[in-house]
N, C-alpha and C positions, 0 to 999 in steps of 0.2 A: 502493500500500500502505498503509494509514494506520499501524499499528505492529505488526510484528511479534510475536509470542507467543514470550516464551522455555520453551517447553517443551522442556527439554534433552535427554530421551531422545528425542522423535521428533527433532530437530535433528542429535541423536547418529547414531540410527538413520540418517538421510539422509544423513547424512557419510560413513557405511560404505557406504553402497550408490554411492555414486557414486565412493569410489574404486576398489570391487569391478570397475564398468565400466570404469573408465580415463578417466573424464573430468578430463582435464587442458588444462593452457597447449599441450602439444603434442598432443594430438589436435583441440584448437581450431584452430590453427593449420595443421595438416595439412591438414584440409577446408575451411577460411575463407582462407586463405593469410593472409602475415604482415603486411596490414593492419586483420586481422580487429579488435584493438583501439581502434581506430581508426575504426571503422564507424560511421554512425548512421542513424538511419531510412530517409533516402533511400537508402541501400545495403541495405534490406533485398531487395528484389527482388532483386540477385543474388547477395547473399548465400543466400539461400533456394535456389536454384538450384544452390548448390553441396555443400548437403546430402547426406548420404547416405543409403538406407532402409536403416539397420540399428539397432542398439540405441542406439550413443553416436549418429549421427545425430537419431534423437528427443528423447536428452537436451541435443545443443546445440542444439536447434532451438527446446525449450521455457525452459532456462533462461540460453543466451547470447541471442539473438536474441528471445525472447518473442514466440514463436511458437505457437499452439493448437497440441496434438496430441493423438490420440484415447488416451483412456484406458486400453485396451486395449493400446496399443504402449508405452504409459508401465510399465503392470504388468509386461509381457512383458520392457521394457530393465532395469525398477530394484525388482521386486517389489510385492508388496500392502502392504506395511509403510511401505517408503521413500513411495510415493505418498500414502498416507494421513497419513504425515507431514509433506509440503507444507500441508494445509490445518491440521492440529494448530497449526503456527507461524506458521500465518498468511497463508501464501504464495500459496496457489491455493483457488477452488473446485472441487470434485468436479463431473463430470455427466459422461456420454458424452465430450465434451471436456473437457480441463484449460488452462487458462490461470494464469499467472504475474501478480502483480502487481508484482514485482520479481525481480531477475538475479541469478542465484549465478553468480559468475565464478571459475576458476580463478585465481588469485596465486600463482606459482612452486609451492610444495607445498601452499599452502594454498588453501580456499575462503573466500570472501566473498561473504556479500547486501547487497545494497545498491539504490540506486533507482538511479542509473550511468546513466540514459536519461532524458532532460527531456522533459515531455509535448511532443505536437504541436503546441503554440502557445509552445513555447520560452520558456516560464517555469517554470522551477524552483520549485518549493514553498518556502517561509520554513525548512524543517527537512528541507529534500534531503541527504540522507545518501550521498554516493558511495565508491566501493569503493576504487582503488587509482592514483590521479592522477599528475603527471607531479611534485609536489611531495610525495606518498607515496614515491616511488621516490627522491628527493633524499634525503630525511629517512633511509631504509633503508639508503642505500649510505653514508653518513657516521654511522651509527649504531654506535659500536664494542660489539663483542658480546662480553660477560662471562659467565662461568657463574656459577650460583647465587646471584645477586643481588638485590635488593629493587629493582623497575624499576617508574617512573609514565609515564604515557603521559596528558600533559594536551590537553585538546580529540580526542578518540580519533576523536570519527566512528563510520566502520563498525567500530571498534578493531582495525582493520589492523594500525597499530604495535604494538597491546599483544599481538595474537597473534605479531607476529616476535618478539617479546621472550620470549613466553611459553614458546619451542622451550626458553631457556638460562639463563631467569630461576625464580628458585625460587616468588616471588608475584609478580604485576604488578597494579597498581592502574589503572583507567583511566578518568579524567574527563570528565564535558560537560556543556554548561549544557545541551543538548539532550536532553530524557529518550527524545526516538525514537530520538537515537542510541546511545542504551545499549543499548536493547532491541536492536538491531542487534548490539552487541556480543556481548551474551549470546548470543545464537542464534549468531552466529559464534564464538564461544568453544567453542559444544558442536557444533557441527558438523564441528569441526575438533579435537574431541577433549580440547580444556584444561578443565583445572578450578583451573588457577591464578590464572584471570583474577577479580580482584574489581571491579564497576564502582560508582562513586558518581558521585550527580550535585552539580553544583557549578560555578561559574567559575573560571577557572583554577585557582589552588591553595588556594582555598577550604574544599576537601573534602578536604586534607590537611594542615590546619596541623600544626604541630609537630612533623612528620614528617620522616624523611630518608630520603632512595632513592638508591643504587649506580648507577643511571643514567635519568636523566628524558629524553624524547621529548616533543616538542610541536610540532605543524602546527595552530597555532591558527588564528582568520580576523584575518590580519595586513594583508590590503589596504589600503592607506592610500585612502580612499572617504570621500565626504561623505554616503554612504548606510547605512540599517541595514534591509537588505532580505534579507540571506541569512545563517544562522547561520554557515555555513560559510566565508562571505566578509566579512563587516561585522562589525565588536566594538562599533562603536558609541562610539568612544572617540577624541578629536581625534589625526589624525598619524600619528607612529610609537609613540603611547605604549601601547599594546597590547606592543610587541615590547620595549618599555623593560622594562614591567611584569613579561614573561614572564622575562627575563633576570636583573634582579634577585632575583625569584622563585625562578627554578631554581638558582642560585647559593645561596641560603638552604636550600634543600632539600636540597642535594646531602653525602653522606657522605663523609669523607676518601678520596682516590682515586675518588670517582665522576664520572662523565662526565654529561655532557646536549649534545644535540643538539637545538638549537631552530632553526623556520624561523620567519621575518621580515622586515620591509620597514624603510625607513630613510629619512630625507630629507636633501638637504644642498643648502645655495646655490647651488651649481653641479655641476659634473663634478668640477670640482677638489678641490671638499669634501664629494665622495659620504661616505665613509669617516669624516668627522670627527665625527658622531653616538655610534656604534657603540663607536667607538675612546674616544670620555668615559663612556659606561658602564661600560666595560671599567675603565677608571683607578680606579673607584668600588668595585670588587670588591675583597674582600679573600680573598688566600687562592687567590684563582682565575688561573689561565693562558686566556686568549680566542684563538679562532681564529674569523678573520670571512671569509666565505666569499661573496665577490659571485659570485650569479650571472646575476641581469637585471637592466638597467640601463635606465633612459628617460628623457626630455624629458617634461614633465606633458603633452604632447600625445599624444604615443605610448603613455605610461603609462593614458590616459583612454581613448584607441580601445582599448588592447587590452582592458582588462577588461568593455568595452561593445559588443564584439561581436558577443552574440547577439542587438544590438537592430539590427544592418544591413540587415535586411530590411525597415525603416522607417527610410528616411534621414531624415526631421523626429524623430523618439525616439532615433536614434543621434546626430544634431547637437544638440539639447537635452542630451543627458544628456553629452557632449563640453563642450559650453559648462559646465556646472553644476560637471563637474569642475575643467575649469582654473582656474574660478574660484576653487572649494576650495583647491584647491594653491595658488593665486595671494595667499589669505587667510594660509596656515599658513608663507609663505614657503617652498616648497618649488621649488626649479628644475631640480632633480636626483630621482628616485626611483631604489632601489636595493632587490632582494627578494633571499635568499637561504638562510644560514645561518651560526647563532653557535655555536660550538661550545664547552663548557666543563672544565676538567678542576679539579679540587678537591684540593689537596697543601700537605703542610709546608713551610716555607721562606718566608724574607724576600722573595726578586725573585720578582716577576712580570712576566708580561708579554702583549701584546697582538699577534696579528700579521693583516693582511690581504692577503689572496687571491684572485682572480679564478678561475674554473672555468668548466667549459662542462655542463652536464649533459647533454647528449646524447652526451657523451664520457665521462661517469661511469662507474666502476664501482663494486664491492663495495670498500670503504674503511677499514673499520672496525678492521680490524689495522694499515691507515696510521695511522691517526687516534692510535691508541694511543701506537703507536712515535712518534710526531711530538711527543707530550705527555713523554714520555717522555724523550725527548731537549733536550727541551726545559728539564725539571728538572736532568738534570746540566749542560747549559750553564750555567744559573742558580747552579751551584754552582762555578762557575769562580771561581775571587780576582781572575786575572788574562787579558784578552784573548789572552797568548802561552801560556796552559795548553791551550788547544786543539791546538798541537801536538803535547803529549802524549797523546791520544788517539788509536786505532787501530780508527776506523773500516770497515763493508764495506758493500757496495752489499745493500739488501733487498729491491728490486723489480729489475724489469728495466727497464734502459733503454736508449734508442738515441739515440748522440752525431752530433749531426747538422754539418755543416761546408756553408755556403752563400756560392756567389760572386757578388756583385751589381758589375756594370760599372758603370762611373763615367767621366764626361765628359773627364777628364784620360788618359783609355786605363787605368790601374788598376784593378785589381778590390778590392773592400772585400768583406772573408772575415767572416761571420756564424757564430759559433758556438753549439749552445742544444744543452740535456740535456733529452731529450722522453722524460717515463714514460709507458709504454706500457698501465699499468693503474691500478687505482686512482682517483685523480684526476686521469689524466693531464695531469699538469701540464708546463709548458714553461719550461723555465729558460733564460735567455741570459748567457751567461758569456765565455771568452776562449778562445783557441785553444791558450795555455798550460794554462790551468785546466781545460782538456777534455780534453788527453792525462794529467791526475790519476786519472779517475775509475775509469779500469778497471786503475790498479795500489792501488785501495782495498779492499783482502779482509781487513781486519781482524789480519793480522800484522806489519805494521809503522806504528811511529809515524807522524805525518804530519811532525813537526820532519825524520825521514829521509830521509821521501820529497824535502822541500822545500830539501833541505841546497844544493843546488847551481842552486836557483832564482833568476833575478835579481828586486830588488823589487818590480817590477811585477806579476810572476808567481806571488810569493807570495802577495801581496797578494791575487790575484784568486781562486787557488785555496784560499785561508782564506774567501776571503766566499762560493766557489761550495760549500764544503763545511759553512761554515754555514747556508746555505739549503736541502740537501739533509737535513741533520740534521733542522732545523725541518721541512721538509715531509714526514719519514717514512721518507724515499727510501732512506737509510744507517740502519744500526745500530750498539749501542757494548755 
């Protein structure tokens, strides 16, 4: 599909027809199975056999699997106006059979038009536009959802983060250097009935110079790569420079009490120094609290192999690409590569800081409220004049946790006891602690000061308990 046509009336009519017939994530998964969204072209023969011979089956066949359908069947499913809309937005040519050149995927409550399935030769075009990837989900889950705000989505791609923001923001600006991506975004806004999304072409923040926003999201082409092959992956900038620029620019464009959820990648000399660079970036920011969340980490070989996996069908190509990438990483002094999210919060106050945590993206759930609570707690902790003032707080659990105790046998015959707090929603974080501190957690109900709860604790138990409470506050597990 070269460029979609931003015929908003046609796209709106098509979106309405899809909603009427019940084209949704649930209907796709019910018909094609739980792995439907992870299937590729090799799975088409099996997926096609799962299709039902009804109206929703016709729509899934055409828009999800990109298989041709008789026009008469499609009209029976969606109506003549919606079928004509497919042609008006440039998605299909109408004949006795209808074929589409892209996909419309149900993503939650949204419809997202995208390329999203690479050509048969495995080579994505340079301006390829994806729908909702694993990084899209990461950004979505970690974004605070504040109502009535002015939002910005940088490097919008298909516009999916802009669509998600448009459900709660008053106005959303979506920027991208790829004009084809902006065309997809305009169609997707109309498909979903949004009139509060504005698209602007430009690299990173250049299209919004001098403007400030209450919420910023950015899933930029952050992959540390020696290439400049794909707009969605390669920035053309050296090393992790793209991520550094995004962090500093986002901080400059945040309003007071504004939030930014930024995906990126950074390098370290080795695993021990994995997060030194984003911590240095955070130190240079003024008026900003920073939360660095490392999601994927690897050595140069694993990083190179992972991002060149599509070339694996040709061992010569695959090997040459890995050699080139490893050589590049050696040149820039990268002994370790991390990918993840960097969250920012602008607030008044003199004391600001940065925190680093690792998270498992496969266990991650919607964490926007947790992120807001974590930053609010950190602001409150920064106001404390003395460390002992923490004992005058009355924290309470804001999230569901499980308290874990595990016995590990030792050669001496004694058993070592590990104590952990497992968060079972949001970031699903796991916090190591002591048995004494673990006993405190069920008592945190917001009615009693910590000082009273710990009045009979031993010095070591008191120290461990205070450390655990501070950790749980900074993670947003507790509220004040």
